[in-house]
C-alpha positions in Angstrom: 121.4 69.2 106.3 122.6 72.8 106.3 120.9 75.3 104.0 124.2 76.4 102.5 127.4 74.9 101.2 130.3 76.5 99.4 130.7 75.8 95.7 133.9 74.9 94.0 135.9 77.7 92.3 135.8 76.1 88.9 136.3 78.7 86.1 133.3 79.9 84.3 132.6 82.3 81.5 132.6 85.8 83.0 130.2 87.2 80.4 127.6 84.5 80.9 124.0 85.7 80.3 121.6 85.1 83.2 117.9 85.2 83.1 116.5 87.6 85.7 113.8 86.2 87.9 110.2 87.4 87.4 110.0 89.2 84.1 111.7 86.7 81.8 114.1 89.4 80.6 117.8 88.8 80.2 120.5 90.9 81.7 124.3 90.5 81.6 125.9 90.4 85.0 129.6 90.9 85.6 131.5 88.0 87.2 132.0 89.9 90.4 129.5 92.2 92.2 129.8 93.9 95.5 126.3 95.2 96.2 124.6 91.8 95.6 125.1 88.3 96.8 125.2 85.2 94.4 123.3 82.0 95.3 123.0 78.7 93.5 120.6 75.9 94.4 122.3 72.6 94.7 121.9 70.6 91.5 121.0 73.7 89.4 123.3 75.8 87.3 121.4 79.1 87.5 122.9 81.8 89.7 120.5 84.1 91.6 121.6 87.6 92.7 120.0 89.3 95.7 120.6 92.8 96.9 122.9 92.6 100.0 121.2 95.4 101.9 117.8 93.7 101.6 119.2 90.4 102.9 120.8 92.1 105.9 117.6 94.0 106.7 115.6 90.8 107.0 116.5 88.5 110.0 116.6 84.8 109.0 118.9 82.1 107.6 120.1 84.2 104.6 121.1 87.0 106.9 122.9 84.5 109.2 125.0 83.3 106.2 127.1 86.4 106.5 128.1 85.5 110.0 129.3 82.1 109.0 131.2 82.8 105.8 134.9 82.0 106.1 136.2 82.4 102.5 136.8 86.0 101.4 134.7 86.9 98.4 132.2 84.1 98.9 128.9 85.0 97.3 130.4 88.0 95.4 130.8 86.1 92.1 129.2 83.3 90.0 132.3 81.2 90.6 131.9 81.5 94.4 128.1 81.5 94.6 126.7 80.3 97.9 125.1 76.9 97.4 121.7 76.4 99.0 119.9 73.1 99.8 116.4 72.1 100.8 114.5 74.6 98.7 112.5 74.3 95.5 114.0 76.5 92.7 110.6 78.0 91.8 110.1 78.9 95.5 113.5 80.6 95.7 112.9 82.5 92.5 109.8 84.0 94.1 111.9 85.1 97.1 114.5 86.6 94.8 111.8 88.4 92.8 110.2 89.7 96.0 113.6 91.1 97.2 114.8 92.6 94.0 111.8 93.5 91.8 108.4 93.3 93.6 108.2 96.9 94.6 108.7 98.1 91.0 107.4 95.3 88.9 104.8 93.5 91.0 104.0 89.8 90.6 105.9 88.2 87.7 104.0 88.2 84.4 102.3 84.8 83.8 102.4 83.6 87.4 99.0 83.4 89.1 99.0 85.5 92.3 98.0 82.6 94.5 100.9 80.5 93.1 103.4 83.3 93.6 102.4 84.0 97.2 102.3 80.3 98.0 105.8 79.8 96.7 107.0 82.9 98.6 105.5 81.6 101.8 107.3 78.3 101.5 110.7 79.9 100.7 110.4 82.5 103.5 109.5 79.7 105.9 112.4 77.6 104.8 114.8 80.4 105.6 112.9 81.7 108.6 112.3 85.2 107.1 109.3 85.9 109.4 108.3 89.3 108.0 108.1 88.0 104.4 106.2 84.8 105.5 103.6 86.9 107.3 103.2 89.1 104.2 102.8 86.1 102.0 100.3 84.4 104.4 98.2 87.6 104.5 98.1 87.9 100.7 97.1 84.3 100.4 94.4 84.7 102.9 93.0 87.8 101.1 92.9 85.8 97.8 91.0 83.0 99.6 88.5 85.4 101.1 87.6 86.5 97.6 87.8 83.2 95.8 86.9 80.7 98.4 85.7 82.3 101.7 84.6 79.0 103.2 88.2 77.6 102.9 89.5 80.8 104.3 87.3 80.3 107.4 88.4 76.7 107.7 92.1 77.6 107.5 91.8 80.5 109.9 89.7 78.6 112.5 92.3 75.8 112.5 95.1 78.4 113.2 94.8 79.7 116.7 97.1 82.6 115.8 95.1 83.8 112.8 94.5 87.5 112.6 91.0 88.3 113.9 90.5 90.8 111.1 91.1 88.1 108.5 88.5 86.0 110.2 86.1 88.9 110.2 86.7 89.6 106.5 85.9 85.9 105.7 82.8 85.8 107.9 81.6 89.1 106.4 82.0 87.7 102.8 79.7 84.7 103.7 77.2 86.8 105.7 76.7 89.5 103.1 76.7 87.6 99.8 73.3 87.0 98.2 73.3 83.2 98.3 73.3 81.2 101.5 75.7 78.4 102.3 75.4 75.3 100.1 75.2 71.9 101.7 78.7 71.2 100.5 80.0 74.4 102.0 78.2 73.8 105.3 79.7 70.3 105.5 83.2 71.8 105.5 82.5 74.2 108.4 82.2 73.6 112.1 78.5 73.4 113.3 78.9 76.4 115.5 80.2 78.5 112.6 77.3 77.4 110.4 74.8 78.4 113.1 76.5 81.8 113.6 76.5 82.5 109.8 72.7 81.7 109.7 72.0 83.9 112.7 74.1 86.8 111.4 72.4 86.7 108.0 69.0 86.8 109.7 70.0 89.8 111.8 71.4 91.5 108.7 68.2 90.9 106.8 66.3 92.6 109.6 68.8 95.4 109.7 68.3 96.0 106.0 64.5 96.4 106.6 65.0 99.2 109.1 65.1 102.9 108.2 68.5 104.7 108.6 67.1 106.4 111.7 66.2 103.2 113.4 69.5 101.6 112.6 71.2 104.0 115.0 74.9 103.1 115.7 74.5 99.5 114.6 76.2 98.4 111.3 76.3 95.2 109.4 79.9 94.9 110.5 79.0 95.3 114.2 76.4 92.6 113.8 78.9 90.2 112.4 81.5 91.0 115.1 78.9 90.5 117.8 77.6 87.2 116.5 81.1 85.8 115.9 82.5 87.4 119.1 85.3 89.3 117.3 86.7 92.0 119.4 87.4 95.6 118.2 86.2 97.5 115.2 88.0 97.9 111.9 89.2 101.5 111.4 87.5 101.8 108.0 84.1 100.4 109.2 81.2 102.8 109.1 77.8 102.5 110.6 76.1 102.5 107.2 77.9 99.3 106.2 
């Protein structure tokens, strides 16, 4: 089924109040707007407005809509809002917020960061907005590294295209923390990964026992990269780390 369908031109109150996504505040929108595009999710009455220049700057399904519109004025008013299918309203709200308000207002108040980025990832994938999906995936992975580094490793190792620096950050978290892997954590990881974590932690303990002079150019980061065979060196990595 297509992502978009045209809505009927049934008359509606031109002064209708709409709740703006993200902050819970209410603004009054005029019936017709030229700098934004109106969308409505099939089965929902709420109208979402997205800045036209932002849509056009991001290749994907929403951008392609403009190449397929055949009715003059479509998307420029509540009465002619573009109808979307195959998307969860909360996911689309995250996308609208990201486009319109993220830079100035950040994540919506009351929405957990992981939930916000997860919704944004699904919506951007639904509409093939690659740059937004990559941003959401990166933010989700960074949260996982802090909250559940074992799961971050599991997800990254199952994804052949995962950024090596994300993997490095997850391995580093597990290798430098005070407590070793628990039995439950080890059971979730590949045997090779568990063995490398143990070996890296042993090397790092030995590194910690050396004087600064004896450490030379070796850093904890370089030890982790060598043990896990991660190429390159992070630009912010220093030998004392």
